C-alpha positions in Angstrom: 0.0 3.6 33.4 0.2 1.5 36.6 1.4 -2.1 36.4 -2.0 -3.4 37.6 -3.8 -1.3 35.0 -1.4 -2.5 32.3 -2.1 -6.2 33.3 -5.8 -5.5 33.1 -5.3 -3.9 29.6 -3.4 -7.0 28.6 -6.2 -9.3 29.9 -3.9 -10.9 32.4 -4.9 -11.7 36.0 -2.2 -12.3 38.6 -2.4 -15.9 40.1 -2.6 -16.5 43.8 0.8 -16.6 45.4 2.1 -20.1 45.3 2.5 -21.5 48.7 6.1 -22.5 49.6 7.0 -26.2 49.3 9.9 -25.9 51.8 11.4 -23.5 54.4 11.3 -20.1 52.7 8.9 -17.3 51.9 7.7 -16.2 48.4 9.4 -12.7 48.6 11.4 -10.5 50.9 12.1 -6.8 50.9 15.4 -5.3 52.0 15.7 -1.5 51.6 14.2 -0.6 48.2 14.7 -4.1 46.7 12.3 -7.1 46.6 13.8 -10.5 46.0 11.4 -13.3 45.0 12.0 -16.9 45.6 12.3 -19.2 42.6 8.8 -19.6 41.0 8.3 -22.9 39.2 5.9 -24.1 36.6 4.3 -27.0 38.5 2.3 -28.1 35.5 5.2 -28.6 33.2 7.7 -31.4 34.1 10.5 -33.0 32.2 13.6 -31.9 30.3 13.4 -29.1 27.7 14.7 -30.5 24.4 13.5 -34.0 25.2 9.9 -34.4 26.6 9.2 -30.6 26.8 9.2 -28.3 23.8 11.0 -25.0 23.8 7.7 -23.2 23.1 6.0 -24.9 26.0 8.9 -24.0 28.3 8.8 -20.4 27.1 5.1 -20.2 28.0 6.0 -21.8 31.4 8.6 -19.1 32.0 6.0 -16.5 31.4 3.8 -18.1 34.0 6.7 -18.2 36.4 7.2 -14.5 36.0 3.5 -14.0 36.7 3.9 -16.0 39.9 6.9 -13.8 40.9 4.8 -10.7 40.2 2.1 -12.1 42.4 4.6 -12.5 45.2 5.8 -8.9 44.8 2.2 -7.7 44.7 1.3 -9.5 47.9 4.4 -8.1 49.7 4.4 -4.4 48.6 1.9 -3.9 45.9 2.8 -4.2 42.2 2.4 -0.5 41.6 5.3 0.1 44.0 7.7 -1.4 41.4 10.1 1.2 40.0 12.0 -1.2 37.7 12.9 -4.8 37.2 16.5 -5.2 38.1 17.5 -8.8 37.5 15.9 -12.0 36.3 17.4 -15.5 36.8 15.9 -18.4 34.9 16.7 -22.0 35.3 15.8 -24.5 32.6 15.9 -28.3 33.2 17.7 -29.2 30.0 18.2 -32.4 28.0 21.8 -33.0 26.9 22.8 -30.8 24.0 19.9 -28.3 24.6 21.2 -24.7 24.3 18.0 -22.7 23.9 17.8 -21.5 27.6 17.9 -17.8 26.6 14.9 -18.2 24.3 13.0 -20.1 27.0 13.6 -17.4 29.6 12.5 -14.8 27.1 9.0 -15.8 28.1 9.6 -14.1 31.4 11.5 -11.2 30.0 9.0 -10.4 27.3 6.2 -10.4 29.8 8.0 -8.0 32.1 8.6 -5.7 29.1 4.9 -5.8 28.2 3.9 -4.9 31.8 6.5 -2.3 32.8 7.8 -1.0 29.4 11.3 0.4 29.7 11.3 -0.2 33.5 10.9 -3.9 32.7 14.3 -4.1 30.9 16.6 -6.0 33.2 19.9 -7.8 33.6 19.4 -11.6 33.3 20.9 -15.0 33.5 19.5 -18.1 31.7 21.0 -21.3 33.1 20.6 -24.9 32.0 20.5 -27.4 34.8 20.2 -31.2 35.2 17.2 -31.1 37.6 14.8 -28.7 39.2 12.6 -29.1 42.3 9.6 -31.3 41.8 10.9 -32.3 38.4 9.6 -29.0 36.8 11.1 -27.8 33.5 11.5 -24.0 34.4 12.1 -21.8 37.4 12.3 -18.0 37.5 13.3 -15.6 40.2 13.6 -11.8 40.1 14.8 -8.7 41.9 12.8 -5.6 41.6 13.4 -2.0 42.8 10.4 -0.5 44.7 9.4 2.8 46.2 
């Protein structure tokens, strides 16, 4: 089943590609790889483990992954994706918060739902002091394409 058909089956619509807020483009292809820029959850600000719950941050990571998929779709078409190679997630974390892997599971689980085994990927989940625009979560990815 194609990725777009799977999204439709899941009742998920890709969002519009988020316009850049600085000097970059949403995604770039080199050879058979597409790298997305970091996609942020603009509607969720603050520190996870303080003013933002882990559950809300996990939902935001899922949204970030959808934004990244929209960038891939706009560049090469989502059905060109062969596999998800790597996901990097950043979590604006309150002191002592160590649940970054669970937060970024929001992105990883979505990719598994959409791509099945081809959605299994290498990953980093990093806690940071601040993210652009004060957001709580940012996700970027690398995908292999035809």
